[in-house]
Structure formats: structure tokens, C-alpha cells
Kinemage of the C-alpha trace (Angstrom):
@kinemage 1
@onewidth
@group {chain A} dominant
@subgroup {mainchain}
@vectorlist {calphas} color= white
{ca unk a 1} P 61.260 65.884 180.836
{ca unk a 2} L 62.240 63.066 178.490
{ca unk a 3} L 59.767 60.793 176.813
{ca unk a 4} L 60.034 57.080 176.477
{ca unk a 5} L 61.790 56.041 173.234
{ca unk a 6} L 58.836 53.889 172.192
{ca unk a 7} L 56.152 56.465 173.008
{ca unk a 8} L 55.925 57.549 169.394
{ca unk a 9} L 55.405 53.949 168.267
{ca unk a 10} L 52.653 53.479 170.848
{ca unk a 11} L 50.987 56.690 169.689
{ca unk a 12} L 51.330 55.631 166.051
{ca unk a 13} L 49.825 52.207 166.837
{ca unk a 14} L 46.930 53.824 168.699
{ca unk a 15} L 46.167 56.187 165.814
{ca unk a 16} L 46.528 53.359 163.288
{ca unk a 17} L 43.976 51.281 165.193
{ca unk a 18} L 41.598 54.115 166.057
{ca unk a 19} L 41.423 55.716 162.603
{ca unk a 20} L 39.716 52.841 160.737
{ca unk a 21} L 37.482 52.056 163.714
{ca unk a 22} L 36.275 55.668 163.865
{ca unk a 23} L 35.678 55.726 160.100
{ca unk a 24} L 33.729 52.473 160.248
{ca unk a 25} L 31.665 53.863 163.130
{ca unk a 26} L 30.879 57.035 161.181
{ca unk a 27} L 29.892 54.943 158.155
{ca unk a 28} L 27.622 52.782 160.327
{ca unk a 29} L 25.974 55.851 161.857
{ca unk a 30} L 25.504 57.318 158.378
{ca unk a 31} L 23.843 54.089 157.294
{ca unk a 32} L 21.500 54.014 160.292
{ca unk a 33} L 20.362 57.632 159.994
{ca unk a 34} L 20.293 58.260 156.270
{ca unk a 35} L 19.580 54.848 154.805
{ca unk a 36} L 16.463 53.494 156.503
{ca unk a 37} L 15.594 49.937 155.561
{ca unk a 38} L 12.583 49.644 153.281
{ca unk a 39} L 12.501 46.000 152.212
{ca unk a 40} L 10.002 44.994 149.566
{ca unk a 41} L 9.537 42.009 147.283
{ca unk a 42} L 10.813 44.083 144.373
{ca unk a 43} L 14.002 45.084 146.214
{ca unk a 44} L 14.649 41.530 147.410
{ca unk a 45} L 14.136 40.058 143.927
{ca unk a 46} L 17.110 38.775 141.987
{ca unk a 47} L 18.298 41.281 139.397
{ca unk a 48} L 20.227 40.138 136.380
{ca unk a 49} L 20.882 42.699 133.631
{ca unk a 50} L 17.317 43.984 133.738
{ca unk a 51} L 15.861 40.574 132.893
{ca unk a 52} L 14.281 38.051 135.213
{ca unk a 53} L 16.629 35.118 135.810
{ca unk a 54} L 15.926 32.068 133.677
{ca unk a 55} L 17.462 28.627 133.793
{ca unk a 56} L 19.729 26.927 136.245
{ca unk a 57} L 22.354 29.031 137.988
{ca unk a 58} L 24.794 26.117 138.131
{ca unk a 59} L 26.634 26.055 134.841
{ca unk a 60} L 29.658 23.814 134.528
{ca unk a 61} L 32.683 25.631 133.152
{ca unk a 62} L 35.803 23.904 131.974
{ca unk a 63} L 38.587 24.542 134.479
{ca unk a 64} L 41.083 24.274 131.633
{ca unk a 65} L 40.243 27.825 130.535
{ca unk a 66} L 40.972 29.182 133.997
{ca unk a 67} L 44.228 27.243 134.216
{ca unk a 68} L 45.270 28.595 130.827
{ca unk a 69} L 44.497 32.156 131.959
{ca unk a 70} L 46.349 31.721 135.261
{ca unk a 71} L 49.411 30.360 133.485
{ca unk a 72} L 49.314 33.316 131.111
{ca unk a 73} L 49.142 35.759 134.028
{ca unk a 74} L 51.974 34.042 135.873
{ca unk a 75} L 54.324 34.086 132.905
{ca unk a 76} L 53.235 37.570 131.846
{ca unk a 77} L 53.936 39.062 135.281
{ca unk a 78} L 57.167 37.133 135.673
{ca unk a 79} L 58.452 38.420 132.345
{ca unk a 80} L 57.794 41.965 133.610
{ca unk a 81} L 60.496 41.336 136.214
{ca unk a 82} L 62.986 41.011 133.367
{ca unk a 83} L 62.530 44.643 132.290
{ca unk a 84} L 64.429 46.305 135.190
{ca unk a 85} L 67.187 43.745 134.776
{ca unk a 86} L 67.462 44.477 131.056
{ca unk a 87} L 67.540 48.243 131.659
{ca unk a 88} L 70.330 48.076 134.255
{ca unk a 89} L 72.176 45.085 132.762
{ca unk a 90} L 75.546 46.738 132.205
{ca unk a 91} L 75.770 48.237 135.690
{ca unk a 92} L 74.902 45.116 137.671
{ca unk a 93} L 77.407 42.873 139.461
{ca unk a 94} L 77.918 39.201 138.674
{ca unk a 95} L 75.674 38.150 141.582
{ca unk a 96} L 72.709 39.907 139.963
{ca unk a 97} L 73.427 38.100 136.710
{ca unk a 98} L 73.456 34.749 138.510
{ca unk a 99} L 70.239 35.586 140.382
{ca unk a 100} L 68.516 36.519 137.130
{ca unk a 101} L 69.840 33.362 135.479
{ca unk a 102} L 68.317 31.298 138.314
{ca unk a 103} L 65.061 33.238 137.905
{ca unk a 104} L 64.951 32.569 134.155
{ca unk a 105} L 65.761 28.884 134.694
{ca unk a 106} L 62.901 28.570 137.218
{ca unk a 107} L 60.587 30.344 134.803
{ca unk a 108} L 61.664 28.006 132.001
{ca unk a 109} L 61.187 25.016 134.297
{ca unk a 110} L 57.603 26.106 134.980
{ca unk a 111} L 56.969 26.551 131.271
{ca unk a 112} L 58.380 23.105 130.459
{ca unk a 113} L 56.285 21.574 133.273
{ca unk a 114} L 53.086 23.206 131.974
{ca unk a 115} L 53.923 22.162 128.425
{ca unk a 116} L 54.716 18.571 129.510
{ca unk a 117} L 51.460 18.288 131.462
{ca unk a 118} L 49.511 19.506 128.425
{ca unk a 119} L 48.187 22.651 130.084
{ca unk a 120} L 49.208 24.831 127.140
{ca unk a 121} L 47.161 22.848 124.611
{ca unk a 122} L 43.955 24.620 123.665
{ca unk a 123} L 41.176 22.052 123.384
């Protein structure tokens, strides 16, 4: 008796779908049986570092700080891609050198753009 060539994929798909659903069901049952709801004003109160909240919750932050941090993360992570290239530099073909040159030029273009727009100036 031969099985269908895609039977294993169907079985794998079924297990992949059933496994998280079963785990979520077990977690829900655990919550219902072992974590009964006991709401109270103290439990529903806002908790902020052990102190009652004071002041307005809407504080305006300067988006420039976030943009500066995002640019740092982008360039920091992109520079990490240079490490494998530098380690295997002598054994790579010319196509890899050209691809890395294009990568560095795009990275430099992004840096020049951010510098030109004034995003790298700390105010």
C-alpha cells in the first residue's frame, strides 16, 4: 500500500495547526478553573510604581529623539552585516564584492540623506 506523496505535508499542516490551538485551549481551561475572577476597586485601580498616578498622562515627547534612536539602530544593524563580509573577504568572488559595494553605497546614501535633512543634529 503506497501513500500519497503529499500525505506527510497534510499531516504536518494538521499538527502545526492543532498544536497551538490545543495549547491555547489548555491555557484557557487553566485560567477558568484555577484563576477565578475576583474584581475589586483595589485590583482595578491604576498602579504606577507603587504610587498613585498624579498629573496628566498625555506628555508630549519630541519625536526627534525617537528618530535619532531609529537611525542609530538602522546604521548599527546594517554595519553588523559588514562583519561576515570582512571575515570572508579573501575567499569571495567578484560578484560578492560588487554586492557589498552596492550595500555600502546605499548605506552611505542613507547617512548623507539623514545628515542633509538635519536628523543627525542633536538639539
